C-alpha positions in Angstrom: 35.5 -44.1 43.6 31.6 -44.3 44.5 30.6 -47.0 47.0 27.7 -48.7 46.4 24.1 -47.1 46.6 23.0 -49.9 49.1 20.7 -52.7 48.2 17.7 -50.6 47.1 19.6 -48.3 44.8 18.2 -44.7 44.6 14.8 -45.7 46.2 16.0 -44.5 49.4 16.8 -40.9 48.0 13.4 -40.6 46.2 11.5 -41.7 49.6 13.7 -39.2 51.5 12.7 -36.3 48.8 9.3 -37.4 49.2 9.2 -37.1 53.1 10.7 -33.4 52.7 8.5 -32.5 50.0 5.1 -33.8 51.8 6.4 -32.0 55.0 6.9 -28.8 53.2 3.6 -28.8 51.2 2.1 -29.7 54.8 3.3 -26.6 56.4 2.9 -23.9 53.3 0.4 -22.1 55.3 2.4 -22.1 58.4 2.7 -18.6 59.9 5.9 -16.9 60.4 7.3 -17.8 63.7 10.7 -17.9 66.0 13.3 -15.7 63.9 11.2 -15.6 60.6 10.2 -12.0 61.3 13.6 -10.9 62.0 14.6 -11.9 58.5 11.6 -10.9 56.9 12.3 -7.1 58.2 15.6 -7.4 56.6 14.0 -8.5 53.3 11.6 -5.4 53.5 14.6 -3.3 53.9 16.2 -4.9 50.8 13.4 -4.3 48.8 13.7 -0.4 49.6 17.5 -0.4 49.6 18.9 -3.3 47.7 22.8 -2.5 48.1 22.5 -1.8 51.8 20.3 -4.9 53.4 21.5 -4.2 57.1 20.7 -0.7 56.8 18.5 0.9 59.7 17.2 -0.4 63.1 14.8 -3.3 62.3 14.9 -7.0 63.9 15.9 -5.4 67.1 14.6 -7.3 70.5 14.7 -5.4 74.0 18.1 -6.8 75.0 19.4 -5.5 71.7 18.3 -2.1 72.5 19.5 -2.0 76.3 23.1 -2.9 74.7 23.1 -0.1 72.4 21.6 2.3 75.1 24.3 1.2 77.8 27.0 2.1 75.3 25.2 5.1 74.2 25.1 3.9 70.6 22.4 4.4 67.9 20.7 0.9 67.3 21.5 -0.5 64.4 20.8 -3.8 62.3 24.4 -4.0 61.2 25.3 -4.8 64.6 22.2 -6.6 65.8 21.8 -8.9 63.1 24.4 -11.9 63.4 24.0 -13.6 60.3 24.9 -12.3 56.8 21.8 -11.6 54.4 21.6 -14.2 51.9 18.5 -15.7 53.3 16.9 -12.1 53.5 17.7 -11.6 49.9 16.0 -14.9 49.2 13.0 -13.7 51.0 13.2 -10.4 49.2 13.0 -11.9 45.9 10.0 -14.1 47.0 8.0 -11.2 48.1 9.1 -9.3 44.9 7.5 -12.2 42.8 4.8 -12.8 45.0 3.5 -9.3 45.1 4.3 -9.0 48.8 5.3 -10.8 51.8 3.2 -14.2 52.1 3.7 -17.5 54.1 2.8 -19.8 51.2 5.4 -18.3 48.3 8.0 -18.0 51.0 7.8 -21.9 52.5 7.4 -23.1 48.9 10.4 -21.5 47.5 12.6 -22.6 50.6 11.5 -26.1 49.7 14.4 -26.2 47.5 16.7 -26.0 50.6 15.9 -29.3 52.0 15.7 -31.1 49.0 19.2 -29.8 48.0 20.7 -31.1 51.5 19.2 -34.5 51.0 20.5 -34.7 47.3 24.0 -33.4 48.2 24.4 -35.8 51.3 23.2 -38.8 49.1 26.0 -38.1 46.6 28.6 -37.8 49.8 27.0 -41.1 50.9 27.7 -42.8 47.8 31.3 -41.6 48.0 31.9 -42.4 51.6 29.3 -44.7 53.1 28.5 -48.3 52.8 24.9 -47.4 52.5 24.0 -44.1 51.2 20.2 -45.0 51.7 20.4 -45.1 55.6 22.3 -41.8 55.5 19.9 -39.8 53.6 16.9 -41.4 55.3 18.3 -40.6 58.6 18.5 -37.2 57.8 15.0 -36.9 56.2 13.1 -38.4 59.1 15.1 -36.4 61.7 12.4 -34.2 63.2 14.5 -31.4 63.7 15.4 -31.3 60.2 11.7 -31.7 59.1 10.8 -29.0 61.3 13.5 -26.4 60.2 13.2 -27.3 56.7 9.9 -25.5 56.8 11.4 -22.3 58.1 12.7 -19.3 56.5 15.7 -19.0 58.9 19.6 -19.7 58.1 19.9 -23.3 59.1 18.8 -25.4 56.3 20.0 -23.1 53.6 23.5 -23.1 55.0 23.5 -26.9 55.4 22.1 -27.3 51.8 24.5 -24.7 50.3 27.8 -26.2 52.3 26.7 -30.3 51.5 26.3 -29.2 47.7 29.6 -27.2 47.7 31.2 -29.9 49.6 29.5 -32.7 47.1 30.7 -30.9 44.0 34.1 -30.4 45.3 34.7 -33.9 46.3 33.7 -35.1 42.7 35.7 -32.1 41.3 39.2 -33.3 42.7 38.3 -37.1 42.1 37.6 -36.2 38.4 40.1 -33.6 38.1 38.0 -30.8 36.9 38.8 -27.2 38.0 35.6 -25.8 36.6 33.5 -27.8 38.6 35.8 -27.1 41.5 35.1 -23.4 40.9 31.1 -24.0 41.1 31.8 -26.0 44.5 33.7 -22.6 45.5 30.5 -20.5 44.4 28.3 -22.9 46.6 31.0 -22.5 49.5 30.6 -18.6 49.2 27.0 -18.7 49.1 27.0 -20.7 52.5 29.6 -18.1 54.2 27.0 -15.4 53.5 24.2 -17.4 54.7 25.7 -18.4 58.1 29.5 -17.6 59.3 29.2 -20.9 61.2 29.8 -22.6 57.9 33.6 -21.2 58.2 34.2 -24.0 60.6 33.9 -26.5 57.5 36.4 -24.8 55.2 39.4 -27.0 56.6 37.7 -30.0 54.7 38.6 -28.5 51.4 42.3 -28.6 51.6 42.3 -31.6 53.9 40.7 -33.6 51.1 42.5 -32.0 48.0 45.9 -31.7 49.3 46.8 -35.5 50.2 45.5 -36.1 46.6 48.0 -33.4 45.1 45.0 -31.5 43.4 45.9 -28.0 44.2 44.4 -26.6 41.0 41.1 -27.6 42.1 41.6 -26.5 45.7 42.9 -23.2 44.4 39.8 -22.7 41.9 37.4 -23.5 44.4 38.6 -21.3 47.0 39.3 -18.4 44.9 35.6 -18.4 44.0 34.6 -18.6 47.5 36.7 -16.1 48.4 35.4 -13.7 45.8 31.9 -14.1 47.1 33.1 -13.2 50.5 35.1 -10.2 49.4 32.1 -8.8 47.6 30.2 -9.0 51.1 33.1 -7.5 52.7 33.4 -4.7 50.2 29.8 -3.8 50.8 30.3 -3.6 54.6 33.5 -1.4 54.3 31.9 1.0 51.6 28.5 1.3 53.6 29.4 1.0 57.1 33.3 1.3 57.2 33.7 -2.1 59.2 33.3 -5.8 58.7 29.7 -7.1 60.0 31.2 -10.4 61.2 33.6 -8.5 63.4 30.8 -6.0 64.5 28.1 -8.3 64.9 30.3 -10.7 67.1 31.2 -7.8 69.2 27.7 -6.8 70.0 26.6 -10.3 70.9 29.4 -10.9 73.2 27.9 -7.7 75.0 24.2 -8.9 74.3 25.2 -12.4 76.4 27.4 -10.7 78.5 30.1 -13.3 78.0 27.7 -16.1 79.7 27.5 -18.0 76.5 31.2 -18.0 75.7 32.6 -19.5 79.0 33.8 -23.2 79.1 30.8 -24.0 81.7 28.1 -22.3 79.3 29.6 -24.1 76.2 29.7 -27.4 78.1 25.8 -26.7 79.2 25.2 -26.2 75.9 27.0 -29.4 74.7 24.9 -31.4 77.0 21.6 -29.9 75.7 22.6 -30.8 72.2 23.3 -34.3 73.4 19.9 -34.2 74.8 18.3 -33.1 71.8 19.8 -35.8 70.1 18.5 -38.3 72.4 14.9 -36.6 72.3 14.7 -36.3 68.2 16.9 -39.3 67.2 13.7 -41.5 67.0 14.8 -43.6 63.9 18.4 -44.0 64.5 18.2 -47.4 66.1 16.2 -48.7 63.3 19.0 -47.7 61.1 21.6 -49.2 63.1 19.7 -52.7 63.1 18.9 -52.2 59.2 22.8 -52.5 58.6 24.4 -55.9 58.0 26.5 -55.6 61.0 23.4 -55.4 63.2 24.8 -58.1 66.0 27.6 -55.6 66.7 25.1 -52.6 66.5 23.0 -54.4 69.0 25.8 -54.9 71.6 26.9 -51.2 70.9 23.2 -49.8 71.7 22.9 -52.2 74.4 26.3 -50.6 76.1 24.9 -47.3 75.1 21.8 -48.0 77.2 23.8 -49.2 80.1 25.8 -45.7 80.1 22.4 -44.0 79.7 21.0 -45.7 82.8 24.1 -44.6 84.4 23.7 -41.2 83.6 20.2 -41.0 84.7 20.5 -43.0 87.8 24.2 -41.9 89.3 23.8 -38.4 88.0 27.5 -37.8 87.8 26.9 -34.4 86.1 25.2 -33.1 89.2 21.8 -32.3 87.0 19.5 -33.5 89.7 20.3 -30.2 91.7 19.9 -28.2 88.5 16.6 -26.2 87.7 17.5 -26.3 84.1 17.4 -30.1 83.9 13.9 -31.7 84.8 13.9 -35.2 84.6 12.7 -35.6 80.8 15.9 -33.6 80.0 18.1 -36.0 81.9 16.3 -39.1 80.4 17.1 -37.7 76.9 20.5 -36.9 77.8 21.2 -40.4 78.8 19.6 -41.9 75.4 21.6 -39.2 73.3 24.6 -40.7 74.7 23.5 -44.3 74.0 22.9 -43.2 70.5 26.2 -41.5 70.2 28.0 -44.6 71.5 26.1 -47.0 69.4 26.5 -44.9 66.0 30.1 -44.6 66.8 30.9 -48.2 67.3 
C-alpha cells in the first residue's frame, strides 16, 4: 500500500528533477576530473577490445605500479581497477556514438542516472515515507549528489540502478508480479557490475519478500541478478583465469598496506563521513521543520546542537591533537552528529 505523496502531490518530484537537470546541463562542458580519466581509459580499451574491458595496463597510478613492482608482477588493469566495467561500457558507447571521447555528450548521457535515482527514490518514498516530497528533495538538494551527478564515475550510476531495482522489486512483491521482479533483478545485476559495494544491499531483497511469503518474486529477481553477475564472472575466468572481485580486492589490500581496513582506520573514515554530512547537509534542518511534527524536530535538533557543541568544545575523540582534524572539520563533525540525532528522532 502506498502512503501519501505529501501535501504538494508530484510537485516535489518535478522540482527535484528540474534541479538535477539544471545542474547537469550547467556542467555539460565541465572537464573530466577526479577518477573520470581512469574510466575513460578503460572505455578506450573497450572500443578496441569489447570482450575484454580490463585488458592491458591502463588507469594505473604510481602506487599501483609500485605494488606490482614489489611483487615482481606485470602491471595490469584487471587487478588495479577496483570496480567492474559497466560505467566504462557506457562511456565507450557514448564515445562511439559521438565520434570520440568528448565532455558534453558524456555528461549529457550520464544525466539519466541522477534522474533515475530521484524517480526511484520518489517511488520508494510513496511506499514507505509520510512525505515522499521531502525525501526526494533532500537528495536532489544535497551538494554531494549535485556534484557527483555530473561526474562519470560509478557512485551515482550504482545508486540509481540499485534504487530502481529496489523500487521495482518492492512493487513486484506488493502486486505479486514475478515478471516485474525479474526486471528488478536485471537492475540489481547491473548495479553489481557497476560497483561491488551494492552487494551490501542484497539482503534487503529476502528481508522484504520472505515475511510476505513471496518466494516466486524473490527467486525470479535473484535469478536474473545472478545471470548478469555470472556473465561477468565467466568473462573473468575465460580471459583472466580468476575473479576480478578477488584479484582487485587483494591488490587494494596491498595498495593501502592494510591501513584502510583496521578498526582505527574505519573509525576515522566514519568520522569523516559524519563530518561530510555536517558540511553538506545544508537543507536537512529546513526539511525537518517542514514536517508536521516540527516541534518535536526542533527539540531534537536543539539536543543535537548541544551534542555538537560538546563534541567541539570537549573534544572527547581527541581530535585537537590530530593534524588530520583542523577546526572546521571538528565543527562539521559536530554539526553532522547534530543532524543525525535530529533526523533519527
